[in-house]
MMTF fields as JSON, N, C-alpha, C and O atoms, coordinates in Angstrom:
{
  "mmtfVersion": "1.0.0",
  "mmtfProducer": "UNKNOWN",
  "numBonds": 519,
  "numAtoms": 520,
  "numGroups": 130,
  "numChains": 1,
  "numModels": 1,
  "chainsPerModel": [1],
  "groupsPerChain": [130],
  "chainIdList": ["A"],
  "bondAtomList": [4, 2, 8, 6, 12, 10, 16, 14, 20, 18, 24, 22, 28, 26, 32, 30, 36, 34, 40, 38, 44, 42, 48, 46, 52, 50, 56, 54, 60, 58, 64, 62, 68, 66, 72, 70, 76, 74, 80, 78, 84, 82, 88, 86, 92, 90, 96, 94, 100, 98, 104, 102, 108, 106, 112, 110, 116, 114, 120, 118, 124, 122, 128, 126, 132, 130, 136, 134, 140, 138, 144, 142, 148, 146, 152, 150, 156, 154, 160, 158, 164, 162, 168, 166, 172, 170, 176, 174, 180, 178, 184, 182, 188, 186, 192, 190, 196, 194, 200, 198, 204, 202, 208, 206, 212, 210, 216, 214, 220, 218, 224, 222, 228, 226, 232, 230, 236, 234, 240, 238, 244, 242, 248, 246, 252, 250, 256, 254, 260, 258, 264, 262, 268, 266, 272, 270, 276, 274, 280, 278, 284, 282, 288, 286, 292, 290, 296, 294, 300, 298, 304, 302, 308, 306, 312, 310, 316, 314, 320, 318, 324, 322, 328, 326, 332, 330, 336, 334, 340, 338, 344, 342, 348, 346, 352, 350, 356, 354, 360, 358, 364, 362, 368, 366, 372, 370, 376, 374, 380, 378, 384, 382, 388, 386, 392, 390, 396, 394, 400, 398, 404, 402, 408, 406, 412, 410, 416, 414, 420, 418, 424, 422, 428, 426, 432, 430, 436, 434, 440, 438, 444, 442, 448, 446, 452, 450, 456, 454, 460, 458, 464, 462, 468, 466, 472, 470, 476, 474, 480, 478, 484, 482, 488, 486, 492, 490, 496, 494, 500, 498, 504, 502, 508, 506, 512, 510, 516, 514],
  "bondOrderList": [1, 1, 1, 1, 1, 1, 1, 1, 1, 1, 1, 1, 1, 1, 1, 1, 1, 1, 1, 1, 1, 1, 1, 1, 1, 1, 1, 1, 1, 1, 1, 1, 1, 1, 1, 1, 1, 1, 1, 1, 1, 1, 1, 1, 1, 1, 1, 1, 1, 1, 1, 1, 1, 1, 1, 1, 1, 1, 1, 1, 1, 1, 1, 1, 1, 1, 1, 1, 1, 1, 1, 1, 1, 1, 1, 1, 1, 1, 1, 1, 1, 1, 1, 1, 1, 1, 1, 1, 1, 1, 1, 1, 1, 1, 1, 1, 1, 1, 1, 1, 1, 1, 1, 1, 1, 1, 1, 1, 1, 1, 1, 1, 1, 1, 1, 1, 1, 1, 1, 1, 1, 1, 1, 1, 1, 1, 1, 1, 1],
  "groupList": [{"groupName": "MET", "atomNameList": ["N", "CA", "C", "O"], "elementList": ["N", "C", "C", "O"], "formalChargeList": [0, 0, 0, 0], "bondAtomList": [1, 0, 2, 1, 3, 2], "bondOrderList": [1, 1, 2], "singleLetterCode": "M", "chemCompType": "L-PEPTIDE LINKING"}, {"groupName": "ALA", "atomNameList": ["N", "CA", "C", "O"], "elementList": ["N", "C", "C", "O"], "formalChargeList": [0, 0, 0, 0], "bondAtomList": [1, 0, 2, 1, 3, 2], "bondOrderList": [1, 1, 2], "singleLetterCode": "A", "chemCompType": "L-PEPTIDE LINKING"}, {"groupName": "GLN", "atomNameList": ["N", "CA", "C", "O"], "elementList": ["N", "C", "C", "O"], "formalChargeList": [0, 0, 0, 0], "bondAtomList": [1, 0, 2, 1, 3, 2], "bondOrderList": [1, 1, 2], "singleLetterCode": "Q", "chemCompType": "L-PEPTIDE LINKING"}, {"groupName": "PRO", "atomNameList": ["N", "CA", "C", "O"], "elementList": ["N", "C", "C", "O"], "formalChargeList": [0, 0, 0, 0], "bondAtomList": [1, 0, 2, 1, 3, 2], "bondOrderList": [1, 1, 2], "singleLetterCode": "P", "chemCompType": "L-PEPTIDE LINKING"}, {"groupName": "LEU", "atomNameList": ["N", "CA", "C", "O"], "elementList": ["N", "C", "C", "O"], "formalChargeList": [0, 0, 0, 0], "bondAtomList": [1, 0, 2, 1, 3, 2], "bondOrderList": [1, 1, 2], "singleLetterCode": "L", "chemCompType": "L-PEPTIDE LINKING"}, {"groupName": "GLU", "atomNameList": ["N", "CA", "C", "O"], "elementList": ["N", "C", "C", "O"], "formalChargeList": [0, 0, 0, 0], "bondAtomList": [1, 0, 2, 1, 3, 2], "bondOrderList": [1, 1, 2], "singleLetterCode": "E", "chemCompType": "L-PEPTIDE LINKING"}, {"groupName": "ILE", "atomNameList": ["N", "CA", "C", "O"], "elementList": ["N", "C", "C", "O"], "formalChargeList": [0, 0, 0, 0], "bondAtomList": [1, 0, 2, 1, 3, 2], "bondOrderList": [1, 1, 2], "singleLetterCode": "I", "chemCompType": "L-PEPTIDE LINKING"}, {"groupName": "ARG", "atomNameList": ["N", "CA", "C", "O"], "elementList": ["N", "C", "C", "O"], "formalChargeList": [0, 0, 0, 0], "bondAtomList": [1, 0, 2, 1, 3, 2], "bondOrderList": [1, 1, 2], "singleLetterCode": "R", "chemCompType": "L-PEPTIDE LINKING"}, {"groupName": "SER", "atomNameList": ["N", "CA", "C", "O"], "elementList": ["N", "C", "C", "O"], "formalChargeList": [0, 0, 0, 0], "bondAtomList": [1, 0, 2, 1, 3, 2], "bondOrderList": [1, 1, 2], "singleLetterCode": "S", "chemCompType": "L-PEPTIDE LINKING"}, {"groupName": "HIS", "atomNameList": ["N", "CA", "C", "O"], "elementList": ["N", "C", "C", "O"], "formalChargeList": [0, 0, 0, 0], "bondAtomList": [1, 0, 2, 1, 3, 2], "bondOrderList": [1, 1, 2], "singleLetterCode": "H", "chemCompType": "L-PEPTIDE LINKING"}, {"groupName": "VAL", "atomNameList": ["N", "CA", "C", "O"], "elementList": ["N", "C", "C", "O"], "formalChargeList": [0, 0, 0, 0], "bondAtomList": [1, 0, 2, 1, 3, 2], "bondOrderList": [1, 1, 2], "singleLetterCode": "V", "chemCompType": "L-PEPTIDE LINKING"}, {"groupName": "TRP", "atomNameList": ["N", "CA", "C", "O"], "elementList": ["N", "C", "C", "O"], "formalChargeList": [0, 0, 0, 0], "bondAtomList": [1, 0, 2, 1, 3, 2], "bondOrderList": [1, 1, 2], "singleLetterCode": "W", "chemCompType": "L-PEPTIDE LINKING"}, {"groupName": "ASP", "atomNameList": ["N", "CA", "C", "O"], "elementList": ["N", "C", "C", "O"], "formalChargeList": [0, 0, 0, 0], "bondAtomList": [1, 0, 2, 1, 3, 2], "bondOrderList": [1, 1, 2], "singleLetterCode": "D", "chemCompType": "L-PEPTIDE LINKING"}, {"groupName": "GLY", "atomNameList": ["N", "CA", "C", "O"], "elementList": ["N", "C", "C", "O"], "formalChargeList": [0, 0, 0, 0], "bondAtomList": [1, 0, 2, 1, 3, 2], "bondOrderList": [1, 1, 2], "singleLetterCode": "G", "chemCompType": "PEPTIDE LINKING"}, {"groupName": "ASN", "atomNameList": ["N", "CA", "C", "O"], "elementList": ["N", "C", "C", "O"], "formalChargeList": [0, 0, 0, 0], "bondAtomList": [1, 0, 2, 1, 3, 2], "bondOrderList": [1, 1, 2], "singleLetterCode": "N", "chemCompType": "L-PEPTIDE LINKING"}, {"groupName": "TYR", "atomNameList": ["N", "CA", "C", "O"], "elementList": ["N", "C", "C", "O"], "formalChargeList": [0, 0, 0, 0], "bondAtomList": [1, 0, 2, 1, 3, 2], "bondOrderList": [1, 1, 2], "singleLetterCode": "Y", "chemCompType": "L-PEPTIDE LINKING"}, {"groupName": "PHE", "atomNameList": ["N", "CA", "C", "O"], "elementList": ["N", "C", "C", "O"], "formalChargeList": [0, 0, 0, 0], "bondAtomList": [1, 0, 2, 1, 3, 2], "bondOrderList": [1, 1, 2], "singleLetterCode": "F", "chemCompType": "L-PEPTIDE LINKING"}, {"groupName": "LYS", "atomNameList": ["N", "CA", "C", "O"], "elementList": ["N", "C", "C", "O"], "formalChargeList": [0, 0, 0, 0], "bondAtomList": [1, 0, 2, 1, 3, 2], "bondOrderList": [1, 1, 2], "singleLetterCode": "K", "chemCompType": "L-PEPTIDE LINKING"}, {"groupName": "THR", "atomNameList": ["N", "CA", "C", "O"], "elementList": ["N", "C", "C", "O"], "formalChargeList": [0, 0, 0, 0], "bondAtomList": [1, 0, 2, 1, 3, 2], "bondOrderList": [1, 1, 2], "singleLetterCode": "T", "chemCompType": "L-PEPTIDE LINKING"}],
  "groupTypeList": [0, 1, 2, 2, 3, 4, 5, 4, 6, 4, 4, 7, 2, 4, 1, 8, 9, 4, 10, 6, 3, 0, 11, 0, 0, 12, 5, 2, 13, 14, 4, 6, 15, 15, 14, 5, 8, 1, 5, 13, 4, 4, 13, 10, 9, 16, 12, 12, 10, 13, 3, 6, 14, 8, 5, 2, 4, 10, 13, 17, 11, 2, 10, 18, 2, 0, 12, 13, 8, 3, 4, 3, 12, 15, 12, 16, 3, 10, 10, 10, 1, 4, 8, 17, 9, 17, 3, 1, 9, 7, 8, 4, 7, 16, 2, 13, 4, 12, 13, 10, 11, 7, 1, 10, 5, 10, 18, 1, 4, 3, 4, 5, 13, 2, 12, 13, 7, 16, 4, 13, 10, 4, 1, 18, 16, 11, 5, 10, 12, 12],
  "groupIdList": [1, 2, 3, 4, 5, 6, 7, 8, 9, 10, 11, 12, 13, 14, 15, 16, 17, 18, 19, 20, 21, 22, 23, 24, 25, 26, 27, 28, 29, 30, 31, 32, 33, 34, 35, 36, 37, 38, 39, 40, 41, 42, 43, 44, 45, 46, 47, 48, 49, 50, 51, 52, 53, 54, 55, 56, 57, 58, 59, 60, 61, 62, 63, 64, 65, 66, 67, 68, 69, 70, 71, 72, 73, 74, 75, 76, 77, 78, 79, 80, 81, 82, 83, 84, 85, 86, 87, 88, 89, 90, 91, 92, 93, 94, 95, 96, 97, 98, 99, 100, 101, 102, 103, 104, 105, 106, 107, 108, 109, 110, 111, 112, 113, 114, 115, 116, 117, 118, 119, 120, 121, 122, 123, 124, 125, 126, 127, 128, 129, 130],
  "secStructList": [7, 7, 7, 7, 7, 2, 2, 2, 2, 2, 2, 2, 2, 2, 2, 6, 6, 7, 1, 1, 7, 3, 3, 3, 3, 3, 6, 6, 1, 7, 3, 3, 3, 3, 7, 2, 2, 2, 2, 2, 2, 2, 6, 1, 7, 2, 2, 2, 2, 7, 1, 5, 7, 2, 2, 2, 2, 6, 6, 1, 1, 3, 3, 3, 7, 6, 6, 1, 1, 5, 7, 7, 4, 4, 4, 1, 2, 2, 2, 2, 2, 2, 2, 2, 7, 1, 7, 3, 3, 3, 3, 3, 3, 3, 3, 7, 6, 6, 1, 7, 3, 3, 3, 3, 3, 3, 3, 3, 3, 3, 3, 3, 7, 4, 4, 4, 7, 3, 3, 3, 3, 3, 3, 3, 3, 3, 3, 7, 7, 7],
  "xCoordList": [-31.098, -30.481, -30.5, -31.342, -29.572, -29.41, -30.564, -31.328, -30.664, -31.654, -31.453, -30.327, -32.533, -32.476, -32.469, -32.988, -31.883, -31.934, -33.386, -34.258, -33.618, -34.957, -35.598, -36.794, -34.816, -35.362, -35.962, -37.014, -35.299, -35.814, -37.047, -37.962, -37.07, -38.249, -39.46, -40.549, -39.258, -40.365, -40.784, -41.975, -39.842, -40.159, -40.925, -41.85, -40.542, -41.275, -42.719, -43.646, -42.903, -44.253, -45.078, -46.232, -44.494, -45.186, -45.503, -46.635, -44.52, -44.704, -45.81, -46.498, -45.98, -47.007, -48.42, -49.375, -48.557, -49.871, -50.092, -51.166, -49.101, -49.212, -49.725, -49.459, -50.457, -50.992, -50.05, -50.274, -49.01, -48.033, -46.976, -46.541, -46.56, -45.56, -44.25, -43.724, -43.737, -42.494, -41.572, -42.024, -40.285, -39.242, -38.118, -37.678, -37.641, -36.598, -35.391, -35.521, -34.212, -32.954, -32.08, -32.122, -31.284, -30.355, -29.087, -28.98, -28.139, -26.931, -26.054, -25.181, -26.269, -25.506, -26.152, -25.574, -27.357, -28.072, -28.967, -29.423, -29.223, -30.134, -31.566, -31.853, -32.451, -33.871, -34.416, -34.392, -34.911, -35.415, -36.939, -37.526, -37.591, -39.043, -39.591, -38.969, -40.759, -41.603, -43.039, -43.404, -43.845, -45.193, -46.195, -45.874, -47.397, -48.457, -48.763, -49.054, -48.703, -48.952, -47.911, -48.225, -46.688, -45.633, -45.799, -45.36, -46.418, -46.568, -47.275, -46.884, -48.309, -49.042, -48.18, -48.286, -47.328, -46.439, -45.272, -44.856, -44.749, -43.598, -43.987, -43.137, -45.281, -45.762, -45.562, -45.639, -45.307, -45.107, -45.239, -44.873, -45.762, -45.871, -44.481, -43.651, -44.234, -42.934, -42.603, -41.468, -43.571, -43.319, -42.874, -42.285, -43.153, -42.762, -41.333, -40.786, -40.719, -39.357, -38.37, -37.164, -38.844, -37.911, -37.838, -38.613, -36.904, -35.878, -34.879, -34.741, -34.186, -33.267, -31.93, -31.876, -30.836, -29.527, -29.183, -29.772, -28.244, -27.935, -27.516, -27.832, -26.814, -26.392, -27.597, -27.634, -28.573, -29.776, -30.68, -31.467, -30.572, -31.435, -31.081, -31.954, -29.797, -29.345, -30.068, -29.999, -30.756, -31.439, -32.787, -33.426, -33.234, -34.536, -35.657, -36.556, -35.599, -36.541, -35.738, -34.721, -36.18, -35.495, -35.907, -37.098, -34.916, -35.159, -34.521, -33.385, -35.262, -34.75, -35.092, -35.85, -34.516, -34.933, -36.326, -36.787, -36.982, -38.347, -38.449, -39.483, -37.387, -37.419, -37.056, -36.991, -36.818, -36.487, -35.006, -34.611, -34.173, -32.728, -32.218, -32.87, -31.064, -30.531, -30.343, -29.972, -30.603, -30.394, -29.124, -29.091, -28.084, -26.854, -27.13, -27.924, -26.476, -26.666, -26.482, -27.232, -25.485, -25.197, -26.31, -26.298, -27.279, -28.421, -29.679, -30.695, -29.622, -30.777, -30.887, -29.926, -32.049, -32.164, -31.715, -31.057, -32.044, -31.626, -30.109, -29.52, -29.478, -28.015, -27.38, -26.408, -27.927, -27.423, -27.567, -26.618, -28.74, -28.972, -28.054, -27.564, -27.82, -26.935, -25.476, -24.773, -25.027, -23.604, -23.191, -22.094, -24.055, -23.691, -24.364, -24.061, -25.28, -26.016, -26.723, -26.741, -27.309, -28.09, -29.351, -29.365, -30.406, -31.666, -31.517, -30.672, -32.351, -32.344, -33.76, -34.56, -34.047, -35.369, -35.18, -34.274, -36.047, -35.941, -37.215, -37.89, -37.529, -38.569, -37.884, -36.783, -38.528, -37.962, -39.057, -40.215, -38.679, -39.593, -38.994, -37.774, -39.858, -39.365, -40.402, -41.592, -39.908, -40.779, -41.002, -40.065, -42.276, -42.62, -42.43, -42.309, -42.403, -42.249, -43.49, -43.492, -44.551, -45.736, -45.618, -46.543, -44.457, -44.199, -44.675, -44.436, -45.336, -45.885, -44.852, -44.244, -44.661, -43.798, -44.597, -45.751, -43.984, -44.642, -43.712, -42.508, -44.281, -43.539, -43.8, -44.946, -42.733, -42.865, -41.957, -40.983, -42.299, -41.432, -40.89, -41.649, -39.588, -38.946, -38.207, -37.455, -38.43, -37.662, -37.027, -37.717, -35.713, -34.983, -34.324, -33.691, -34.485, -33.951, -33.002, -33.343, -31.816, -30.933, -31.517, -32.144, -31.303, -31.804, -30.638, -29.642, -30.779, -29.731, -30.286, -31.381, -29.534, -29.938, -29.263, -28.676, -29.361, -28.724, -27.231, -26.622, -26.657, -25.225, -24.805, -23.628, -25.755, -25.439, -25.067, -24.529, -25.335, -24.962, -25.932, -27.147, -25.374, -26.152, -26.873, -26.254, -28.201, -29.017, -29.459, -29.734, -29.526, -30.011, -30.788, -30.517, -31.762, -32.515, -33.998, -34.391, -34.806, -36.247, -36.58, -36.237, -37.246, -37.66, -39.171, -39.801, -39.729, -41.151, -41.293, -40.483, -42.315, -42.502, -43.976, -44.755, -44.345, -45.743, -45.801, -44.93, -46.839, -47.002, -47.447, -48.248, -46.916, -47.255, -47.55, -47.228, -48.162, -48.371, -47.056, -46.416, -46.648, -45.383, -45.686, -44.772],
  "yCoordList": [-7.431, -8.086, -9.596, -10.125, -10.262, -11.698, -12.48, -11.961, -13.724, -14.627, -14.707, -14.855, -14.61, -14.639, -16.073, -16.975, -16.285, -17.615, -18.023, -17.177, -19.316, -19.853, -19.322, -19.031, -19.194, -18.706, -17.305, -17.018, -16.44, -15.079, -15.076, -14.277, -15.962, -16.08, -16.505, -15.947, -17.495, -17.96, -16.896, -16.733, -16.187, -15.128, -13.992, -13.425, -13.668, -12.644, -13.09, -12.291, -14.349, -14.88, -14.745, -14.32, -15.104, -14.962, -13.487, -13.155, -12.613, -11.182, -10.57, -9.648, -11.082, -10.531, -10.794, -10.159, -11.728, -12.061, -11.497, -11.679, -10.824, -10.289, -8.85, -8.101, -8.479, -7.115, -6.154, -4.944, -6.657, -5.776, -5.407, -6.271, -4.148, -3.745, -4.521, -4.657, -5.023, -5.797, -5.231, -4.834, -5.197, -4.654, -5.675, -6.132, -6.045, -7.062, -6.513, -5.843, -6.816, -6.426, -7.666, -8.57, -7.695, -8.81, -8.544, -7.521, -9.46, -9.364, -8.171, -7.794, -7.569, -6.406, -5.088, -4.019, -5.165, -3.955, -3.399, -2.259, -4.195, -3.795, -4.073, -5.127, -3.14, -3.355, -4.294, -3.977, -5.453, -6.419, -6.52, -7.038, -6.023, -6.114, -5.384, -5.375, -4.772, -4.436, -4.705, -4.569, -5.086, -5.552, -4.396, -3.232, -4.758, -3.775, -2.98, -1.787, -3.613, -2.916, -1.824, -0.799, -2.03, -1.023, 0.131, 1.248, -0.129, 0.901, 2.148, 3.268, 1.962, 3.104, 3.98, 5.205, 3.375, 4.144, 4.756, 5.877, 4.033, 4.521, 5.537, 6.253, 5.594, 6.618, 6.312, 7.213, 5.052, 4.684, 3.159, 2.407, 2.724, 1.291, 0.725, 1.385, -0.495, -1.114, -1.192, -0.929, -1.545, -1.679, -0.368, -0.379, 0.765, 2.068, 2.469, 3.405, 1.763, 2.138, 0.98, 1.201, -0.232, -1.307, -2.385, -2.406, -3.283, -3.3, -2.146, -1.604, -1.782, -0.646, -1.102, -1.732, -0.782, -1.143, -0.199, 0.875, -0.594, 0.124, 1.573, 2.445, 1.851, 3.221, 4.114, 5.263, 3.608, 4.377, 4.532, 5.475, 3.618, 3.617, 4.726, 5.253, 5.077, 6.104, 7.423, 7.95, 7.938, 9.215, 9.173, 10.213, 7.998, 7.88, 8.331, 9.065, 7.887, 8.31, 9.045, 8.535, 10.233, 10.97, 10.38, 10.235, 10.036, 9.39, 10.222, 10.677, 10.419, 11.165, 10.433, 9.463, 10.919, 10.461, 11.037, 11.9, 10.575, 11.012, 12.519, 13.115, 13.143, 14.586, 15.401, 16.628, 14.721, 15.402, 15.587, 16.057, 15.227, 15.358, 14.213, 13.176, 14.407, 13.375, 12.029, 11.973, 10.977, 9.623, 9.081, 8.867, 8.859, 8.303, 6.939, 6.157, 6.661, 5.383, 4.197, 3.224, 4.276, 3.146, 2.865, 1.819, 3.785, 3.573, 3.121, 2.827, 3.063, 2.657, 1.131, 0.435, 0.595, -0.855, -1.727, -2.743, -1.37, -2.233, -2.21, -3.211, -1.09, -1.014, -1.901, -2.606, -1.864, -2.723, -4.187, -4.96, -4.572, -5.97, -6.383, -7.512, -5.473, -5.775, -5.877, -6.809, -4.928, -4.863, -5.775, -6.332, -5.931, -6.725, -8.092, -8.914, -8.326, -9.598, -9.897, -11.034, -8.848, -9.043, -8.196, -7.174, -8.599, -7.863, -6.46, -6.216, -5.555, -4.182, -3.623, -3.986, -2.73, -2.096, -0.635, -0.293, 0.232, 1.656, 2.374, 1.968, 3.446, 4.387, 5.45, 5.894, 5.859, 6.896, 7.555, 7.138, 8.58, 9.262, 9.191, 9.22, 9.099, 9.18, 9.877, 9.915, 10.421, 11.089, 10.154, 9.777, 9.783, 8.935, 9.7, 10.925, 8.987, 9.64, 10.437, 11.145, 10.32, 11.145, 12.469, 13.282, 12.691, 13.925, 13.933, 14.909, 12.886, 12.828, 12.25, 11.214, 12.945, 12.437, 11.485, 11.756, 10.371, 9.365, 8.918, 8.763, 8.715, 8.136, 6.635, 6.196, 5.858, 4.402, 3.714, 4.289, 2.487, 1.554, 0.613, 0.121, 0.363, -0.504, -1.624, -1.384, -2.838, -3.994, -4.647, -4.986, -4.825, -5.449, -6.728, -6.759, -7.776, -9.095, -9.586, -9.539, -10.056, -10.661, -12.001, -12.712, -12.325, -13.58, -14.512, -14.119, -15.736, -16.728, -17.911, -18.395, -18.368, -19.512, -20.786, -20.838, -21.804, -23.076, -22.873, -22.018, -23.66, -23.609, -22.262, -21.907, -21.504, -20.252, -19.094, -18.094, -19.202, -18.103, -16.929, -17.113, -15.74, -14.53, -14.201, -14.138, -13.989, -13.735, -12.281, -11.811, -11.575, -10.2, -9.848, -10.36, -8.96, -8.421, -8.36, -8.022, -8.691, -8.493, -7.451, -7.614, -6.384, -5.349, -5.238, -5.371, -4.995, -4.721, -3.393, -3.065, -2.638, -1.334, -0.999, -1.456, -0.201, 0.184, 1.597, 2.036, 2.298, 3.701, 3.812, 3.009, 4.828, 5.111, 6.599, 7.389, 6.969, 8.383, 8.979, 8.428, 10.124, 10.713, 11.813, 12.455],
  "zCoordList": [-24.584, -23.456, -23.678, -24.405, -23.047, -23.228, -22.606, -21.792, -23.009, -22.423, -20.92, -20.446, -20.176, -18.718, -18.201, -18.859, -17.023, -16.402, -16.136, -15.937, -16.137, -15.935, -14.651, -14.633, -13.581, -12.314, -12.462, -11.891, -13.224, -13.43, -14.324, -14.125, -15.299, -16.169, -15.342, -15.483, -14.481, -13.634, -12.622, -12.357, -12.066, -11.108, -11.788, -11.206, -13.005, -13.758, -13.986, -13.859, -14.318, -14.521, -13.248, -13.297, -12.113, -10.84, -10.558, -10.206, -10.707, -10.429, -11.281, -10.844, -12.489, -13.382, -12.861, -13.309, -11.916, -11.356, -9.954, -9.382, -9.4, -8.043, -8.068, -9.008, -7.031, -6.962, -6.254, -6.288, -5.619, -4.989, -6.035, -6.796, -6.084, -7.072, -6.916, -5.812, -8.031, -8.062, -9.133, -10.207, -8.833, -9.71, -9.738, -8.683, -10.928, -11.053, -11.8, -12.824, -11.26, -11.894, -12.037, -11.203, -13.112, -13.268, -12.455, -11.778, -12.525, -11.703, -12.064, -11.282, -13.235, -13.677, -13.254, -13.451, -12.67, -12.286, -13.376, -13.287, -14.402, -15.474, -15.034, -14.466, -15.292, -15.006, -16.065, -17.255, -15.634, -16.603, -16.602, -17.552, -15.53, -15.484, -14.267, -13.205, -14.43, -13.294, -13.701, -14.869, -12.728, -13.029, -13.169, -12.928, -13.561, -13.787, -12.523, -12.605, -11.367, -10.11, -9.863, -9.257, -10.321, -10.163, -11.147, -10.873, -12.273, -13.301, -12.776, -13.106, -11.965, -11.432, -10.551, -10.605, -9.74, -8.869, -9.635, -9.343, -10.604, -11.362, -12.426, -12.955, -12.736, -13.659, -15.127, -15.962, -15.457, -16.857, -16.997, -16.093, -18.134, -18.42, -18.705, -19.331, -18.245, -18.466, -19.951, -20.346, -20.766, -22.206, -22.851, -23.932, -22.196, -22.739, -22.372, -22.955, -21.402, -20.984, -20.896, -20.999, -20.71, -20.382, -21.415, -22.372, -21.22, -20.188, -20.377, -21.474, -19.282, -19.293, -18.734, -17.678, -19.449, -18.892, -17.754, -17.63, -16.933, -15.696, -15.949, -15.14, -17.051, -17.348, -17.647, -17.206, -18.382, -18.702, -17.495, -17.421, -16.554, -15.38, -14.394, -13.704, -14.331, -13.397, -13.691, -14.801, -12.681, -12.806, -13.495, -13.659, -13.902, -14.575, -13.646, -14.057, -12.388, -11.359, -10.298, -9.829, -9.915, -8.86, -7.514, -7.236, -6.671, -5.39, -4.284, -4.416, -3.19, -2.038, -0.744, -0.739, 0.348, 1.663, 1.921, 1.174, 2.951, 3.242, 3.454, 3.151, 3.971, 4.206, 2.964, 3.025, 1.836, 0.593, 0.354, -0.712, 1.324, 1.142, 0.25, 0.134, -0.371, -1.278, -0.567, 0.605, -1.291, -0.781, -1.43, -2.641, -0.636, -1.22, -1.849, -1.325, -2.964, -3.648, -2.713, -2.784, -1.835, -0.956, 0.051, 0.699, 0.196, 1.086, 0.342, 0.972, -0.976, -1.766, -1.702, -2.03, -1.283, -1.067, -2.242, -2.017, -3.475, -4.591, -4.767, -5.176, -4.466, -4.558, -3.485, -3.756, -2.274, -1.195, -1.595, -1.465, -2.077, -2.467, -3.618, -3.647, -4.564, -5.69, -5.265, -5.656, -4.472, -4.153, -3.006, -3.023, -2.012, -0.842, -0.797, 0.067, -1.735, -1.802, -0.493, -0.022, 0.088, 1.302, 1.229, 0.544, 1.92, 1.873, 2.464, 3.325, 1.983, 2.496, 2.441, 1.578, 3.384, 3.454, 3.829, 4.587, 3.29, 3.593, 3.169, 2.223, 3.886, 3.473, 2.625, 2.952, 1.536, 0.679, -0.14, -0.107, -0.869, -1.785, -3.187, -3.353, -4.184, -5.558, -6.428, -6.117, -7.519, -8.472, -9.648, -10.351, -9.848, -10.979, -12.282, -12.277, -13.382, -14.676, -15.06, -16.068, -14.252, -14.434, -13.68, -13.7, -13.001, -12.275, -10.831, -10.12, -10.379, -9.021, -8.053, -8.323, -6.908, -5.837, -4.973, -4.64, -4.611, -3.788, -2.661, -2.862, -1.483, -0.365, -0.391, -0.491, -0.299, -0.385, 0.627, 1.112, 0.926, 1.633, 0.558, -0.278, 0.578, -0.419, 0.299, 1.244, -0.157, 0.309, -0.901, -1.863, -0.859, -1.959, -1.47, -0.414, -2.256, -1.897, -2.981, -4.163, -2.6, -3.602, -4.047, -3.261, -5.294, -5.85, -6.137, -6.744, -5.696, -5.866, -6.647, -6.362, -7.62, -8.423, -7.947, -6.866, -8.776, -8.448, -8.26, -8.902, -7.384, -7.077, -6.502, -6.559, -5.947, -5.282, -6.193, -5.718, -7.475, -8.372, -8.2, -8.121, -8.144, -7.955, -9.257, -10.32, -9.167, -10.351, -10.491, -11.595, -9.366, -9.42, -8.171, -7.085, -8.344, -7.21, -7.538, -8.654, -6.549, -6.613, -5.559, -4.388, -5.97, -5.027, -5.062, -6.111, -3.907, -3.796, -3.064, -2.197, -3.412, -2.794, -2.756, -3.592, -1.784, -1.627, -1.093, -0.341, -1.493, -1.117, 0.33, 0.809, 1.032, 2.423, 2.555, 1.667, 3.665, 3.948, 4.437, 5.333, 3.84, 4.306, 5.229, 5.746]
}
């Protein structure tokens, strides 16, 4: 993948020191980073899977609504943040690559650089009781 904008490099550095799970995507929807705190929930170390382009990312983790029914792409917070450039939040379930289903709250925020250029999405998520 190409060199990332300075803002994303700095955000990745910050995320690497945070204890809350963080997930970063570029403006194309490519997964460019998730931190160590996210690795436990996602069921795999970032270095073992990423970065991942958007085509490879589709279906990597199975995601459903809290009741187990399918979650339409347009309701997935990172898709909303990517496509509409606005924040989104939702409760959902996903299956980590370790095979474990987890209920989580997800908040996705669009990232804007200098001169208002869209840089991508930062998502944070945490496990909840379902």
